[in-house]
GULUMSE-677863 format. One record per residue (C-alpha): residue number from 0; residue in three letters; z negated, x, y. Coordinates in nm, 3 decimals. Layout:
# residues N
@num->NUM, residu->ALA, z->Z, x->X, y->Y
...
//
This chain:
# residues 107
@num->0, residu->UNK, z->4.015, x->5.922, y->-22.423
@num->1, residu->UNK, z->3.667, x->6.023, y->-22.307
@num->2, residu->UNK, z->3.787, x->6.306, y->-22.082
@num->3, residu->UNK, z->4.030, x->6.083, y->-21.892
@num->4, residu->UNK, z->3.947, x->5.912, y->-21.566
@num->5, residu->UNK, z->3.904, x->5.529, y->-21.582
@num->6, residu->UNK, z->4.142, x->5.495, y->-21.286
@num->7, residu->UNK, z->4.408, x->5.681, y->-21.485
@num->8, residu->UNK, z->4.358, x->5.452, y->-21.782
@num->9, residu->UNK, z->4.383, x->5.151, y->-21.549
@num->10, residu->UNK, z->4.720, x->5.276, y->-21.421
@num->11, residu->UNK, z->4.841, x->5.317, y->-21.779
@num->12, residu->UNK, z->4.723, x->4.975, y->-21.898
@num->13, residu->UNK, z->4.877, x->4.809, y->-21.592
@num->14, residu->UNK, z->5.205, x->4.980, y->-21.675
@num->15, residu->UNK, z->5.180, x->4.870, y->-22.040
@num->16, residu->UNK, z->5.145, x->4.504, y->-21.943
@num->17, residu->UNK, z->5.377, x->4.487, y->-21.641
@num->18, residu->UNK, z->5.610, x->4.790, y->-21.684
@num->19, residu->UNK, z->5.527, x->4.889, y->-21.327
@num->20, residu->UNK, z->5.287, x->5.129, y->-21.160
@num->21, residu->UNK, z->5.029, x->4.928, y->-20.959
@num->22, residu->UNK, z->5.080, x->4.903, y->-20.583
@num->23, residu->UNK, z->4.802, x->5.025, y->-20.357
@num->24, residu->UNK, z->4.942, x->5.054, y->-20.005
@num->25, residu->UNK, z->4.896, x->5.431, y->-20.016
@num->26, residu->UNK, z->5.097, x->5.519, y->-19.707
@num->27, residu->UNK, z->4.760, x->5.524, y->-19.535
@num->28, residu->UNK, z->4.708, x->5.895, y->-19.454
@num->29, residu->UNK, z->4.341, x->5.871, y->-19.556
@num->30, residu->UNK, z->4.419, x->5.756, y->-19.912
@num->31, residu->UNK, z->4.764, x->5.905, y->-19.969
@num->32, residu->UNK, z->4.637, x->6.233, y->-20.115
@num->33, residu->UNK, z->4.399, x->6.049, y->-20.348
@num->34, residu->UNK, z->4.682, x->5.828, y->-20.472
@num->35, residu->UNK, z->4.909, x->6.122, y->-20.547
@num->36, residu->UNK, z->4.627, x->6.296, y->-20.737
@num->37, residu->UNK, z->4.569, x->5.979, y->-20.942
@num->38, residu->UNK, z->4.939, x->5.962, y->-21.024
@num->39, residu->UNK, z->4.947, x->6.327, y->-21.129
@num->40, residu->UNK, z->4.649, x->6.264, y->-21.358
@num->41, residu->UNK, z->4.834, x->5.962, y->-21.498
@num->42, residu->UNK, z->5.139, x->6.179, y->-21.566
@num->43, residu->UNK, z->4.921, x->6.430, y->-21.754
@num->44, residu->UNK, z->4.767, x->6.148, y->-21.959
@num->45, residu->UNK, z->5.118, x->6.026, y->-22.040
@num->46, residu->UNK, z->5.195, x->6.374, y->-22.169
@num->47, residu->UNK, z->4.882, x->6.374, y->-22.389
@num->48, residu->UNK, z->4.977, x->6.045, y->-22.553
@num->49, residu->UNK, z->5.353, x->6.115, y->-22.564
@num->50, residu->UNK, z->5.438, x->5.820, y->-22.339
@num->51, residu->UNK, z->5.764, x->5.951, y->-22.191
@num->52, residu->UNK, z->5.865, x->5.617, y->-22.037
@num->53, residu->UNK, z->5.528, x->5.599, y->-21.863
@num->54, residu->UNK, z->5.571, x->5.954, y->-21.735
@num->55, residu->UNK, z->5.913, x->5.866, y->-21.598
@num->56, residu->UNK, z->5.767, x->5.561, y->-21.420
@num->57, residu->UNK, z->5.490, x->5.778, y->-21.271
@num->58, residu->UNK, z->5.739, x->6.039, y->-21.148
@num->59, residu->UNK, z->5.953, x->5.763, y->-20.995
@num->60, residu->UNK, z->5.646, x->5.625, y->-20.816
@num->61, residu->UNK, z->5.544, x->5.969, y->-20.688
@num->62, residu->UNK, z->5.896, x->6.024, y->-20.559
@num->63, residu->UNK, z->5.899, x->5.681, y->-20.393
@num->64, residu->UNK, z->5.563, x->5.739, y->-20.225
@num->65, residu->UNK, z->5.649, x->6.090, y->-20.108
@num->66, residu->UNK, z->5.987, x->5.978, y->-19.973
@num->67, residu->UNK, z->5.839, x->5.679, y->-19.790
@num->68, residu->UNK, z->5.549, x->5.884, y->-19.662
@num->69, residu->UNK, z->5.775, x->6.159, y->-19.533
@num->70, residu->UNK, z->5.978, x->5.904, y->-19.340
@num->71, residu->UNK, z->5.664, x->5.756, y->-19.186
@num->72, residu->UNK, z->5.482, x->6.083, y->-19.116
@num->73, residu->UNK, z->5.767, x->6.301, y->-19.004
@num->74, residu->UNK, z->5.956, x->6.066, y->-18.773
@num->75, residu->UNK, z->5.745, x->6.177, y->-18.478
@num->76, residu->UNK, z->5.819, x->6.540, y->-18.566
@num->77, residu->UNK, z->6.190, x->6.488, y->-18.628
@num->78, residu->UNK, z->6.277, x->6.272, y->-18.326
@num->79, residu->UNK, z->6.222, x->6.550, y->-18.066
@num->80, residu->UNK, z->6.403, x->6.798, y->-18.291
@num->81, residu->UNK, z->6.700, x->6.562, y->-18.323
@num->82, residu->UNK, z->6.715, x->6.524, y->-17.944
@num->83, residu->UNK, z->6.709, x->6.904, y->-17.903
@num->84, residu->UNK, z->6.986, x->6.945, y->-18.161
@num->85, residu->UNK, z->7.200, x->6.689, y->-17.979
@num->86, residu->UNK, z->7.141, x->6.880, y->-17.655
@num->87, residu->UNK, z->7.242, x->7.209, y->-17.819
@num->88, residu->UNK, z->7.547, x->7.042, y->-17.971
@num->89, residu->UNK, z->7.650, x->6.912, y->-17.627
@num->90, residu->UNK, z->7.603, x->7.255, y->-17.471
@num->91, residu->UNK, z->7.807, x->7.423, y->-17.745
@num->92, residu->UNK, z->8.090, x->7.171, y->-17.716
@num->93, residu->UNK, z->8.094, x->7.206, y->-17.337
@num->94, residu->UNK, z->8.092, x->7.584, y->-17.344
@num->95, residu->UNK, z->8.385, x->7.588, y->-17.583
@num->96, residu->UNK, z->8.591, x->7.393, y->-17.330
@num->97, residu->UNK, z->8.492, x->7.630, y->-17.052
@num->98, residu->UNK, z->8.283, x->7.367, y->-16.875
@num->99, residu->UNK, z->7.918, x->7.407, y->-16.787
@num->100, residu->UNK, z->7.655, x->7.242, y->-17.004
@num->101, residu->UNK, z->7.512, x->6.916, y->-16.873
@num->102, residu->UNK, z->7.162, x->6.931, y->-16.734
@num->103, residu->UNK, z->6.933, x->6.673, y->-16.888
@num->104, residu->UNK, z->6.597, x->6.576, y->-16.743
@num->105, residu->UNK, z->6.305, x->6.722, y->-16.933
@num->106, residu->UNK, z->6.082, x->6.481, y->-17.121
//
């Protein structure tokens, strides 16, 4: 279709031949947003041409990329939080027994 992006059409034709969304290594934070936008455009194109299986494959790929990206990007944010939660858990358990909370060195 003339109004559709060539990159979107390339994603669709790749899927037609291989029944898979093309890989692009998009966990790179500089290209991740562009990749998600391209996949959303591909989903919209799938809607225009009534290609439900293609739309499902695109949604699966978006979910896979977001899940993998969240693991990569948020580990640094979650690790300190997890340590703090463990510390709070230890303090709560100790206070329930009537003992004082352990003092941990600050990081």
